[in-house]
C-alpha positions in Angstrom: 4.3 16.2 -18.0 2.0 17.0 -19.9 1.4 13.9 -21.8 0.9 12.4 -18.0 -1.9 15.2 -18.0 -3.1 14.4 -20.9 -3.7 10.6 -20.2 -4.9 11.3 -16.7 -7.8 13.8 -18.2 -10.3 11.5 -19.9 -10.2 9.0 -16.9 -11.0 12.2 -14.3 -13.8 13.5 -16.6 -15.2 9.9 -17.3 -15.4 10.0 -13.6 -17.0 13.2 -13.3 -19.5 11.7 -15.9 -20.4 9.3 -13.7 -20.7 11.7 -11.0 -23.3 13.6 -13.0 -25.4 10.6 -15.0 -26.1 9.1 -11.0 -27.5 12.1 -10.3 -29.3 13.4 -13.3 -29.9 10.7 -16.5 -29.3 7.4 -14.3 -30.7 8.0 -10.9 -31.7 4.4 -9.9 -29.2 2.2 -7.5 -30.4 -1.0 -9.5 -28.8 0.4 -12.9 -25.6 1.1 -11.2 -25.8 -2.2 -9.7 -26.1 -3.8 -12.8 -23.4 -1.9 -14.8 -21.2 -3.3 -12.0 -21.8 -6.1 -12.4 -21.7 -6.3 -15.8 -18.1 -5.1 -15.7 -16.9 -6.5 -12.7 -17.7 -10.5 -14.3 -17.7 -9.7 -17.7 -15.8 -6.6 -19.1 -13.1 -6.2 -17.0 -12.4 -10.1 -16.7 -12.2 -9.9 -20.3 -10.0 -7.3 -20.9 -7.6 -8.7 -18.4 -7.4 -12.2 -20.7 -7.0 -10.1 -23.7 -4.3 -7.8 -22.4 -2.3 -10.7 -20.8 -2.7 -13.2 -23.5 -1.1 -11.0 -26.1 1.4 -9.3 -23.7 5.0 -9.8 -24.1 6.0 -10.9 -21.3 9.6 -10.9 -21.9 9.5 -7.0 -21.9 8.0 -7.1 -18.6 9.8 -7.1 -15.1 7.2 -9.9 -14.1 9.7 -10.4 -10.6 10.4 -6.9 -10.3 6.5 -5.2 -10.9 4.7 -8.0 -9.1 7.8 -8.4 -6.3 7.4 -4.1 -5.7 3.7 -3.8 -5.5 3.0 -7.0 -3.1 5.6 -6.0 -1.1 4.6 -2.6 -1.4 0.7 -3.7 -0.2 2.6 -6.0 2.7 4.3 -3.3 4.2 1.3 -1.3 4.5 -0.7 -3.6 5.2 1.9 -4.5 8.5 2.2 -0.5 9.0 -1.6 -0.2 9.5 -1.8 -3.0 12.1 1.0 -1.3 14.5 -0.9 1.3 14.4 -4.1 -0.3 15.6 -3.4 0.5 19.3 -2.5 4.6 18.5 -5.6 5.1 16.6 -7.3 3.0 19.7 -6.4 4.9 22.1 -6.9 8.0 19.7 -10.6 7.5 19.8 -11.0 5.2 16.5 -12.6 2.4 17.2 -12.6 -1.6 15.1 -14.5 -0.3 12.1 -13.1 2.7 11.8 -9.8 1.0 12.0 -11.2 -1.4 9.2 -12.0 1.9 6.8 -9.0 3.6 7.0 -7.0 0.0 6.7 -9.1 -0.7 2.8 -8.1 2.9 2.4 -4.6 2.7 2.8 -4.2 -0.8 1.3 -6.6 -1.8 -2.0 -6.6 0.3 -5.3 -8.7 1.0 -8.1 -7.4 -1.2 -10.5 -9.8 0.5 -13.6 -8.2 4.1 -13.0 -4.7 2.3 -12.8 -5.3 -0.3 -16.1 -6.3 3.2 -18.3 -4.0 5.7 -17.5 -1.1 2.6 -17.5 -2.9 1.7 -21.4 -3.3 5.3 -22.2 0.7 6.1 -21.4 2.2 2.8 -22.6 -0.7 0.9 -24.9 -0.5 -3.2 -24.5 2.7 -3.1 -22.5 1.5 -0.6 -19.9 -1.6 -3.0 -19.8 0.9 -6.4 -19.2 2.6 -4.3 -16.6 -0.1 -3.4 -14.7 -2.0 -6.5 -15.1 1.8 -8.2 -13.5 0.6 -5.7 -10.6 -3.1 -7.4 -10.3 -2.0 -10.4 -10.0 0.7 -9.4 -7.4 -1.4 -7.5 -5.3 -5.4 -9.0 -5.5 -5.2 -11.9 -3.7 -2.7 -10.7 -0.5 -5.1 -7.8 -0.3 -8.5 -9.1 -0.3 -7.6 -11.7 2.0 -6.0 -9.0 4.4 -9.4 -7.1 4.1 -11.7 -9.5 4.6 -9.6 -10.7 7.9 -9.3 -7.5 9.3 -12.9 -6.7 8.8 -14.0 -10.1 10.2 -11.3 -9.6 13.3 -12.1 -6.1 14.1 -15.7 -5.4 12.7 -17.9 -8.5 11.9 -20.4 -9.0 14.8 -19.6 -12.9 13.6 -15.9 -13.6 12.6 -15.1 -15.8 9.2 -13.6 -18.8 9.0 -10.2 -18.9 7.2 -12.6 -21.3 4.9 -15.0 -18.8 4.2 -12.4 -16.4 3.7 -10.6 -19.0 1.1 -14.4 -19.2 -0.4 -14.3 -15.1 -0.9 -10.9 -14.9 -2.7 -11.7 -18.2 -4.9 -14.7 -16.4 -5.9 -12.7 -13.2 -7.4 -13.7 -13.5 -11.1 -10.5 -10.5 -11.5 -7.7 -13.3 -10.2 -9.4 -16.0 -12.3 -8.9 -13.5 -16.0 -4.9 -12.7 -14.4 -4.4 -16.9 -14.0 -6.5 -17.5 -17.0 -4.7 -14.7 -19.3 -0.9 -15.8 -17.8 -1.6 -19.6 -18.3 -3.0 -18.8 -22.2 0.3 -16.7 -22.6 3.2 -18.9 -20.8 1.6 -22.3 -22.2 1.5 -19.9 -26.1 -1.7 -21.1 -26.7 -3.4 -18.6 -29.1 -7.5 -18.2 -28.9 -8.6 -18.3 -32.4 -9.9 -15.1 -34.6 -13.7 -15.2 -33.3 -12.5 -15.3 -29.8 -10.0 -12.2 -30.2 -13.1 -10.6 -32.1 -15.6 -10.6 -28.9 -13.0 -10.5 -26.1 -11.8 -7.4 -27.5 -15.4 -6.0 -28.2 -16.4 -6.8 -24.3 -12.4 -5.3 -23.1 -12.9 -2.0 -25.2 -16.0 -1.2 -23.1 -14.5 -2.5 -19.7 -12.7 0.8 -18.8 -15.0 4.1 -19.7 -18.0 1.7 -18.0 -16.3 1.2 -14.7 -14.5 4.7 -14.8 -18.1 5.6 -15.4 -19.0 3.4 -12.3 -16.3 4.6 -10.2 -18.3 8.5 -10.9 -21.4 7.2 -10.0 -20.6 5.6 -6.6 -18.8 8.9 -5.5 -20.5 10.2 -2.1 -19.4 13.5 -1.0 -22.2 14.5 1.4 -20.1 14.2 4.6 -16.9 15.9 3.2 -17.3 18.7 4.8 -16.8 17.2 8.0 -14.0 14.3 7.7 -11.7 14.2 10.3 -8.6 12.9 10.9 -9.1 9.8 10.1 -10.3 10.7 7.1 -7.0 12.6 6.4 -4.4 9.6 7.8 -6.5 6.7 5.1 -5.7 9.9 2.4 -1.7 10.3 3.3 -1.6 6.6 3.4 -2.6 5.6 0.4 -1.6 8.5 -2.1 1.4 10.1 -0.2 3.3 7.2 1.8 1.8 4.0 -0.7 3.2 5.8 -4.0 6.8 6.0 -2.5 6.9 2.5 -1.1 6.6 1.2 -4.3 8.5 3.5 -6.3 11.1 2.5 -3.9 10.6 -1.0 -4.0 10.7 -0.8 -7.7 13.9 0.8 -7.6 15.4 -1.6 -5.0 14.5 -4.6 -7.3 16.0 -2.9 -10.3 12.8 -1.8 -12.6 13.6 1.0 -14.8 11.4 2.9 -17.5 8.2 2.5 -18.0 7.9 -0.5 -16.1 9.0 2.0 -13.2 6.0 4.5 -14.4 3.7 1.6 -14.3 4.5 0.6 -10.5 4.2 4.3 -9.3 0.8 5.0 -11.4 -0.3 1.4 -9.8 0.7 2.7 -6.2 -0.9 6.4 -6.6 -4.1 5.0 -7.7 -7.2 5.7 -5.2 -8.7 2.8 -3.0 -11.2 0.8 -5.2 -15.0 1.4 -4.6 -15.4 -2.3 -4.4 -14.2 -1.5 -0.5 -17.1 0.6 0.7 -19.3 -2.8 -0.8 -17.4 -4.8 1.3 -17.1 -2.4 4.4 -21.2 -2.6 4.1 -21.4 -6.6 4.0 -19.4 -6.9 7.1 -19.7 -4.5 10.0 -17.0 -1.5 8.6 -17.3 2.2 8.6 -18.9 1.8 5.2 -19.3 6.3 6.0 -15.9 6.9 6.5 -14.7 4.3 4.0 -17.3 7.2 1.7 -15.5 9.9 2.8 -11.8 8.3 2.2 -12.7 6.9 -1.7 -14.0 10.5 -2.5 -11.5 12.8 -1.1 -8.9 10.1 -2.6 -10.2 10.1 -5.8 -10.9 13.8 -6.2 -7.5 14.6 -4.5 -5.9 12.0 -6.9 -6.3 14.2 -9.8 -3.2 16.4 -8.4 -1.2 13.5 -6.5 -0.7 11.2 -9.5 0.8 13.3 -11.8 3.5 14.2 -9.4 3.8 10.7 -9.0 4.5 9.7 -12.1 6.7 12.3 -13.1 9.1 11.9 -10.4 9.8 8.2 -12.2 9.3 9.8 -16.3 
């Protein structure tokens, strides 16, 4: 448990630092938007490619880790859709439902990779990257489709939804890294020197950006909808992921990585998507902020459960 807390402490301290910087030293939205784009399009893809290129995938139960996380996200998505009629009768409108859906299904990749890397080094990053390949495409498709169905004033076509997925740089980074690894292609030393430098900057800057994007202004008024989003993601999702991983026979560090990926809070990028497509962005901001704060308590429990 001490090792888990030690691995988590720098992650959440960086998030807190980002929150403080946004309200003191770096106060302009444009500055954080630039850092967010830099991380999303350059630094983070470099980390993913490097992690997969260097990874010994023979030591990672790819089918077990990927399958468990894929099925956990699928089951959670179907559960949210099944709850839709009940939520409607409880007064939750379409845009609010999309925020609950995103809050329950999406995951914070910066936190997952930071904790997995802190605990297990390159092998942890590789296992978490496998999880990303499994989760990101499906969850992005479902999120866009749900927003288009329940929130967007103009529904997006399947072509537009597919284009959104195809343009995701994180998916491309995972695919490129995986292909290079499986083809046994070893980039030159110059590539590694540059990519390693970019990769080392990605997680700290990503965590600072995560903290800068937190909104605590409406938390005192957080209601049942926000509480449901927190419960589904921080309690039920780890249970699903860990249970399915056990069913697939995943053990050891790989099982811990599955727990990490299942227990992380929702991605702040969900807030941007909600604003773009007519979702209840204020509600989602509450869910993301609550999850990020409470994950400091729930993640150690989930990790300790399987350690």
